[in-house]
N, CA, C and O atoms as a GROMACS GRO file, in nm:
protein
  264
    1UNK      N    1   5.780   3.318   3.292
    1UNK     CA    2   5.714   3.235   3.347
    1UNK      C    3   5.694   3.268   3.176
    1UNK      O    4   5.736   3.366   3.115
    2UNK      N    5   5.630   3.170   3.130
    2UNK     CA    6   5.645   3.112   2.984
    2UNK      C    7   5.487   3.104   2.920
    2UNK      O    8   5.418   3.004   2.943
    3UNK      N    9   5.427   3.235   2.825
    3UNK     CA   10   5.271   3.193   2.851
    3UNK      C   11   5.240   3.128   2.706
    3UNK      O   12   5.160   3.046   2.662
    4UNK      N   13   5.306   3.177   2.674
    4UNK     CA   14   5.290   3.039   2.532
    4UNK      C   15   5.359   2.904   2.476
    4UNK      O   16   5.406   2.861   2.370
    5UNK      N   17   5.336   2.864   2.609
    5UNK     CA   18   5.458   2.678   2.604
    5UNK      C   19   5.363   2.566   2.500
    5UNK      O   20   5.259   2.509   2.533
    6UNK      N   21   5.405   2.560   2.424
    6UNK     CA   22   5.396   2.471   2.302
    6UNK      C   23   5.477   2.341   2.294
    6UNK      O   24   5.598   2.347   2.276
    7UNK      N   25   5.409   2.213   2.309
    7UNK     CA   26   5.465   2.086   2.332
    7UNK      C   27   5.541   2.059   2.221
    7UNK      O   28   5.521   2.115   2.113
    8UNK      N   29   5.646   1.961   2.243
    8UNK     CA   30   5.727   1.952   2.137
    8UNK      C   31   5.637   1.896   1.983
    8UNK      O   32   5.623   1.947   1.872
    9UNK      N   33   5.600   1.794   2.034
    9UNK     CA   34   5.500   1.688   1.914
    9UNK      C   35   5.409   1.888   1.860
    9UNK      O   36   5.427   1.911   1.740
   10UNK      N   37   5.360   1.959   1.908
   10UNK     CA   38   5.295   2.069   1.836
   10UNK      C   39   5.356   2.143   1.791
   10UNK      O   40   5.322   2.212   1.695
   11UNK      N   41   5.483   2.147   1.857
   11UNK     CA   42   5.572   2.284   1.740
   11UNK      C   43   5.605   2.216   1.602
   11UNK      O   44   5.592   2.267   1.491
   12UNK      N   45   5.649   2.093   1.632
   12UNK     CA   46   5.700   2.029   1.471
   12UNK      C   47   5.571   2.076   1.351
   12UNK      O   48   5.572   2.122   1.237
   13UNK      N   49   5.449   2.028   1.462
   13UNK     CA   50   5.341   2.025   1.350
   13UNK      C   51   5.312   2.134   1.288
   13UNK      O   52   5.294   2.134   1.166
   14UNK      N   53   5.301   2.275   1.381
   14UNK     CA   54   5.292   2.420   1.354
   14UNK      C   55   5.462   2.473   1.205
   14UNK      O   56   5.479   2.554   1.114
   15UNK      N   57   5.543   2.355   1.277
   15UNK     CA   58   5.636   2.410   1.126
   15UNK      C   59   5.626   2.355   1.026
   15UNK      O   60   5.697   2.387   0.930
   16UNK      N   61   5.556   2.279   1.019
   16UNK     CA   62   5.565   2.146   0.927
   16UNK      C   63   5.420   2.228   0.848
   16UNK      O   64   5.423   2.253   0.727
   17UNK      N   65   5.296   2.265   0.938
   17UNK     CA   66   5.221   2.384   0.865
   17UNK      C   67   5.270   2.557   0.783
   17UNK      O   68   5.205   2.639   0.717
   18UNK      N   69   5.404   2.552   0.829
   18UNK     CA   70   5.476   2.696   0.790
   18UNK      C   71   5.512   2.644   0.654
   18UNK      O   72   5.463   2.676   0.546
   19UNK      N   73   5.628   2.542   0.685
   19UNK     CA   74   5.690   2.487   0.563
   19UNK      C   75   5.563   2.436   0.446
   19UNK      O   76   5.604   2.461   0.332
   20UNK      N   77   5.440   2.380   0.443
   20UNK     CA   78   5.320   2.380   0.360
   20UNK      C   79   5.245   2.480   0.304
   20UNK      O   80   5.167   2.472   0.210
   21UNK      N   81   5.290   2.622   0.404
   21UNK     CA   82   5.222   2.739   0.323
   21UNK      C   83   5.335   2.786   0.246
   21UNK      O   84   5.310   2.856   0.148
   22UNK      N   85   5.449   2.759   0.274
   22UNK     CA   86   5.572   2.848   0.191
   22UNK      C   87   5.573   2.758   0.037
   22UNK      O   88   5.585   2.822  -0.068
   23UNK      N   89   5.559   2.603   0.034
   23UNK     CA   90   5.498   2.553  -0.084
   23UNK      C   91   5.369   2.587  -0.095
   23UNK      O   92   5.336   2.469  -0.110
   24UNK      N   93   5.300   2.625  -0.099
   24UNK     CA   94   5.190   2.670  -0.132
   24UNK      C   95   5.256   2.824  -0.233
   24UNK      O   96   5.277   2.864  -0.347
   25UNK      N   97   5.262   2.845  -0.147
   25UNK     CA   98   5.315   2.996  -0.216
   25UNK      C   99   5.410   3.003  -0.361
   25UNK      O  100   5.402   3.094  -0.443
   26UNK      N  101   5.519   2.860  -0.374
   26UNK     CA  102   5.573   2.850  -0.407
   26UNK      C  103   5.517   2.792  -0.575
   26UNK      O  104   5.560   2.811  -0.689
   27UNK      N  105   5.406   2.718  -0.522
   27UNK     CA  106   5.312   2.675  -0.657
   27UNK      C  107   5.259   2.801  -0.701
   27UNK      O  108   5.267   2.838  -0.818
   28UNK      N  109   5.207   2.865  -0.611
   28UNK     CA  110   5.138   2.993  -0.653
   28UNK      C  111   5.251   3.126  -0.696
   28UNK      O  112   5.203   3.235  -0.728
   29UNK      N  113   5.407   3.103  -0.694
   29UNK     CA  114   5.413   3.183  -0.747
   29UNK      C  115   5.470   3.168  -0.958
   29UNK      O  116   5.487   3.244  -1.052
   30UNK      N  117   5.481   3.002  -0.926
   30UNK     CA  118   5.489   2.913  -1.052
   30UNK      C  119   5.393   2.945  -1.166
   30UNK      O  120   5.416   2.993  -1.277
   31UNK      N  121   5.266   2.901  -1.101
   31UNK     CA  122   5.152   2.876  -1.193
   31UNK      C  123   5.126   3.014  -1.219
   31UNK      O  124   5.060   3.033  -1.321
   32UNK      N  125   5.165   3.124  -1.149
   32UNK     CA  126   5.151   3.219  -1.224
   32UNK      C  127   5.180   3.305  -1.305
   32UNK      O  128   5.119   3.401  -1.353
   33UNK      N  129   5.285   3.261  -1.320
   33UNK     CA  130   5.396   3.266  -1.433
   33UNK      C  131   5.317   3.225  -1.574
   33UNK      O  132   5.341   3.301  -1.668
   34UNK      N  133   5.210   3.093  -1.605
   34UNK     CA  134   5.190   3.034  -1.633
   34UNK      C  135   5.045   3.117  -1.715
   34UNK      O  136   5.014   3.136  -1.832
   35UNK      N  137   5.008   3.138  -1.634
   35UNK     CA  138   4.811   3.182  -1.599
   35UNK      C  139   4.782   3.274  -1.531
   35UNK      O  140   4.825   3.265  -1.416
   36UNK      N  141   4.701   3.402  -1.565
   36UNK     CA  142   4.725   3.563  -1.497
   36UNK      C  143   4.585   3.476  -1.294
   36UNK      O  144   4.486   3.404  -1.280
   37UNK      N  145   4.616   3.500  -1.264
   37UNK     CA  146   4.563   3.440  -1.138
   37UNK      C  147   4.436   3.604  -1.118
   37UNK      O  148   4.316   3.578  -1.131
   38UNK      N  149   4.469   3.730  -1.094
   38UNK     CA  150   4.483   3.809  -1.075
   38UNK      C  151   4.493   3.881  -0.918
   38UNK      O  152   4.598   3.858  -0.857
   39UNK      N  153   4.416   3.945  -0.869
   39UNK     CA  154   4.391   3.996  -0.766
   39UNK      C  155   4.387   3.917  -0.681
   39UNK      O  156   4.420   3.968  -0.574
   40UNK      N  157   4.351   3.768  -0.672
   40UNK     CA  158   4.345   3.682  -0.576
   40UNK      C  159   4.477   3.573  -0.606
   40UNK      O  160   4.486   3.470  -0.539
   41UNK      N  161   4.565   3.602  -0.698
   41UNK     CA  162   4.628   3.538  -0.654
   41UNK      C  163   4.834   3.619  -0.606
   41UNK      O  164   4.947   3.585  -0.572
   42UNK      N  165   4.752   3.731  -0.638
   42UNK     CA  166   4.839   3.844  -0.591
   42UNK      C  167   4.800   3.825  -0.428
   42UNK      O  168   4.908   3.831  -0.369
   43UNK      N  169   4.707   3.807  -0.346
   43UNK     CA  170   4.734   3.829  -0.248
   43UNK      C  171   4.744   3.668  -0.178
   43UNK      O  172   4.756   3.663  -0.056
   44UNK      N  173   4.738   3.526  -0.265
   44UNK     CA  174   4.767   3.448  -0.185
   44UNK      C  175   4.963   3.471  -0.213
   44UNK      O  176   5.044   3.400  -0.153
   45UNK      N  177   4.999   3.561  -0.293
   45UNK     CA  178   5.115   3.550  -0.341
   45UNK      C  179   5.204   3.589  -0.231
   45UNK      O  180   5.311   3.538  -0.198
   46UNK      N  181   5.124   3.713  -0.167
   46UNK     CA  182   5.157   3.766   0.003
   46UNK      C  183   5.144   3.753   0.095
   46UNK      O  184   5.216   3.800   0.183
   47UNK      N  185   5.024   3.666   0.115
   47UNK     CA  186   5.004   3.560   0.244
   47UNK      C  187   5.074   3.497   0.314
   47UNK      O  188   5.132   3.512   0.422
   48UNK      N  189   5.055   3.388   0.204
   48UNK     CA  190   5.097   3.238   0.205
   48UNK      C  191   5.268   3.252   0.277
   48UNK      O  192   5.304   3.195   0.380
   49UNK      N  193   5.318   3.304   0.228
   49UNK     CA  194   5.505   3.313   0.282
   49UNK      C  195   5.502   3.369   0.422
   49UNK      O  196   5.548   3.321   0.525
   50UNK      N  197   5.415   3.519   0.396
   50UNK     CA  198   5.421   3.555   0.498
   50UNK      C  199   5.367   3.466   0.620
   50UNK      O  200   5.448   3.469   0.713
   51UNK      N  201   5.271   3.399   0.644
   51UNK     CA  202   5.188   3.350   0.735
   51UNK      C  203   5.309   3.170   0.772
   51UNK      O  204   5.343   3.105   0.871
   52UNK      N  205   5.325   3.165   0.654
   52UNK     CA  206   5.421   3.030   0.660
   52UNK      C  207   5.532   3.089   0.769
   52UNK      O  208   5.537   3.053   0.886
   53UNK      N  209   5.631   3.199   0.702
   53UNK     CA  210   5.676   3.237   0.815
   53UNK      C  211   5.653   3.260   0.962
   53UNK      O  212   5.749   3.263   1.040
   54UNK      N  213   5.507   3.280   1.011
   54UNK     CA  214   5.497   3.352   1.119
   54UNK      C  215   5.521   3.248   1.181
   54UNK      O  216   5.594   3.246   1.280
   55UNK      N  217   5.454   3.130   1.124
   55UNK     CA  218   5.356   2.990   1.190
   55UNK      C  219   5.558   2.929   1.250
   55UNK      O  220   5.585   2.894   1.365
   56UNK      N  221   5.672   2.936   1.121
   56UNK     CA  222   5.778   2.856   1.159
   56UNK      C  223   5.874   2.975   1.290
   56UNK      O  224   5.981   2.939   1.340
   57UNK      N  225   5.814   3.098   1.320
   57UNK     CA  226   5.905   3.174   1.401
   57UNK      C  227   5.838   3.136   1.473
   57UNK      O  228   5.914   3.087   1.557
   58UNK      N  229   5.682   3.110   1.527
   58UNK     CA  230   5.624   3.017   1.678
   58UNK      C  231   5.647   2.928   1.725
   58UNK      O  232   5.649   2.898   1.844
   59UNK      N  233   5.670   2.863   1.621
   59UNK     CA  234   5.719   2.692   1.617
   59UNK      C  235   5.859   2.683   1.680
   59UNK      O  236   5.890   2.587   1.751
   60UNK      N  237   5.949   2.791   1.652
   60UNK     CA  238   6.155   2.781   1.646
   60UNK      C  239   6.177   2.833   1.807
   60UNK      O  240   6.257   2.798   1.894
   61UNK      N  241   6.068   2.932   1.805
   61UNK     CA  242   6.049   2.972   1.993
   61UNK      C  243   6.000   2.952   2.083
   61UNK      O  244   6.054   2.946   2.194
   62UNK      N  245   5.896   2.938   2.060
   62UNK     CA  246   5.778   2.839   2.138
   62UNK      C  247   5.716   2.734   2.158
   62UNK      O  248   5.630   2.700   2.240
   63UNK      N  249   5.787   2.662   2.040
   63UNK     CA  250   5.774   2.543   2.020
   63UNK      C  251   5.902   2.381   2.014
   63UNK      O  252   5.869   2.264   1.997
   64UNK      N  253   6.055   2.439   2.036
   64UNK     CA  254   6.166   2.327   2.040
   64UNK      C  255   6.186   2.304   1.971
   64UNK      O  256   6.260   2.206   1.958
   65UNK      N  257   6.109   2.411   1.810
   65UNK     CA  258   6.158   2.292   1.699
   65UNK      C  259   6.281   2.342   1.624
   65UNK      O  260   6.283   2.460   1.588
   66UNK      N  261   6.392   2.256   1.595
   66UNK     CA  262   6.524   2.259   1.547
   66UNK      C  263   6.659   2.204   1.655
   66UNK      O  264   6.776   2.207   1.614
   0.00000   0.00000   0.00000
């Protein structure tokens, strides 16, 4: 029995959100070289890719993405 069943369309949406978080992380990495963000920038640098990857794993495994 599949406890976490996600429809195909929702799996694609979750994957899109994961890719968006990866894009935000890349933007923060790029802007951090120009302006110092301090602790908030470091937090975003770490949490955005981790959250994006977690969403992509959920979309690939339970959302039939790919």
